[in-house]
C-alpha positions as CSV (number, residue, x, y, z in Angstrom):
1,M,-0.6,16.3,0.8
2,T,0.4,13.4,-0.1
3,G,3.7,11.5,-2.0
4,G,5.6,9.0,-2.0
5,C,8.1,7.1,-4.3
6,Q,8.2,6.5,-8.4
7,C,7.7,2.7,-7.8
8,G,4.4,3.6,-5.1
9,R,6.0,1.1,-2.8
10,V,6.3,4.0,-0.2
11,R,3.7,6.6,0.6
12,Y,2.9,9.5,2.9
13,E,0.5,11.7,3.9
14,A,1.9,15.2,5.7
15,D,-0.1,18.2,7.1
16,I,1.5,21.1,6.0
17,E,0.4,24.3,7.2
18,Q,2.8,26.7,4.9
19,D,4.3,26.6,1.3
20,D,7.9,27.1,2.6
21,A,10.8,24.5,1.0
22,Y,14.7,25.6,0.8
23,F,17.5,24.0,-0.6
24,C,20.5,22.1,1.1
25,H,23.5,22.4,-1.1
26,C,25.8,20.5,1.6
27,R,28.0,17.6,0.0
28,M,26.1,15.1,1.9
29,C,22.7,16.2,0.2
30,Q,24.4,16.5,-3.3
31,K,25.3,12.6,-2.8
32,A,22.6,11.6,-1.4
33,T,20.3,12.9,-3.8
34,G,22.6,13.0,-7.2
35,G,21.7,16.6,-7.5
36,F,23.5,20.1,-7.2
37,A,21.1,20.4,-4.3
38,A,18.3,18.7,-2.2
39,A,14.6,20.6,-2.2
40,F,12.8,19.9,1.0
41,V,9.9,20.7,2.7
42,Q,9.9,20.5,6.6
43,V,7.3,18.8,8.4
44,E,6.2,18.1,12.6
45,Y,7.0,14.3,12.4
46,G,2.8,14.4,14.0
47,R,2.2,15.4,11.2
48,L,3.9,12.9,8.6
49,N,2.1,9.5,8.3
50,W,3.8,6.7,6.3
51,L,1.4,4.8,4.2
52,G,4.2,2.3,3.1
53,E,7.2,2.2,5.6
54,P,10.3,3.6,4.1
55,D,13.8,1.6,4.1
56,W,16.5,4.1,6.4
57,Y,20.0,4.6,5.7
58,E,22.5,6.4,8.5
59,S,23.8,8.9,6.1
60,S,26.2,10.6,8.6
61,P,26.7,9.8,12.0
62,I,24.1,12.7,12.9
63,A,21.5,11.9,10.6
64,K,19.3,9.0,8.4
65,R,17.5,9.1,5.7
66,P,14.8,7.5,4.5
67,F,14.1,5.7,0.5
68,C,12.6,3.2,-1.4
69,S,14.8,0.2,-1.8
70,A,12.5,-1.2,-4.9
71,C,12.8,2.1,-6.8
72,G,16.0,4.1,-5.2
73,T,13.8,7.8,-4.5
74,P,15.4,9.6,-2.0
75,L,12.2,10.8,0.2
76,G,14.0,12.9,3.0
77,F,16.4,13.6,5.8
78,Q,15.9,13.5,9.6
79,F,18.2,13.7,12.4
80,K,18.7,10.6,14.5
81,D,18.4,12.3,17.8
82,G,14.9,12.7,16.3
83,G,15.0,16.5,17.3
84,G,13.9,19.0,14.5
85,K,11.3,18.2,12.0
86,A,11.3,15.7,9.3
87,D,12.6,16.8,5.8
88,L,11.1,15.4,2.4
89,T,12.0,15.7,-0.4
90,L,10.1,18.0,-2.6
91,G,10.0,16.2,-5.7
92,S,8.3,13.0,-4.1
93,F,5.7,14.9,-3.5
94,D,2.7,14.4,-5.5
95,D,2.1,18.1,-6.3
96,P,4.8,19.7,-5.2
97,S,4.1,23.0,-7.5
98,G,2.8,25.0,-4.6
99,F,6.3,25.0,-2.4
100,K,8.4,28.5,-2.8
101,P,11.5,28.3,-1.6
102,V,13.1,30.4,1.0
103,I,16.5,29.6,2.3
104,H,20.0,28.0,0.8
105,A,21.2,25.6,3.8
106,G,24.9,24.0,3.2
107,A,25.5,27.2,1.4
108,E,29.4,26.4,2.0
109,S,29.1,24.1,-1.1
110,I,26.6,26.1,-3.1
111,H,27.2,25.1,-7.1
112,E,26.8,29.1,-8.3
113,A,25.9,28.4,-11.6
114,F,23.0,26.0,-11.1
115,L,21.2,28.5,-8.8
116,D,20.1,31.1,-12.2
117,T,19.4,29.4,-15.0
118,R,17.0,31.5,-16.7
119,E,19.0,32.3,-19.7
120,L,19.3,28.2,-20.4
121,P,17.4,26.8,-23.5
122,R,14.5,24.7,-22.3
123,M,13.6,21.1,-24.1
124,Y,10.7,19.7,-22.8
125,S,10.4,16.0,-22.9
126,A,7.2,15.3,-25.1
127,T,9.1,17.2,-28.0
128,T,12.3,15.7,-27.4
129,E,12.6,12.8,-30.0
130,S,14.9,10.6,-28.4
131,V,12.5,10.1,-25.4
132,A,9.1,10.9,-27.2
133,K,9.7,8.1,-29.6
134,R,10.5,5.5,-27.0
135,W,7.3,6.6,-25.0
136,N,5.5,6.2,-28.6
137,A,7.3,2.9,-29.2
138,I,5.4,1.3,-26.1
139,G,2.0,2.9,-26.8
140,R,2.2,5.8,-24.1
141,E,2.4,9.6,-24.2
142,V,5.3,11.0,-22.4
143,P,4.6,11.8,-18.7
144,E,4.7,15.0,-17.1
């Protein structure tokens, strides 16, 4: 599978054997992604190939995170000691649609109201006037 940042400067290939993904709700992941949780896919280090080298920052005394300094896309998480597996952000995959969440990590910081949102109204970008008119004004269709 392939993926990368929003601007395309950082790319990767990952040999993924399963469709498992997970949410991490810890406060560090919330801050690192700006979301209510981070969604990750784990991959063995030997099965991950960076095609464009990411930038890295130490997010805690035990971990570091890859990201793109050009566009700001968070790309993952890994322990500084190299143990475990590499975590790649679900949204950075070119096609994340096949992954399924299997666990909630960092459960001490779960925002319960964001877990089951099936009853909320849904707005689609292509039919949201404030979004669609801006894309149309530059002569482009609304991207997926």
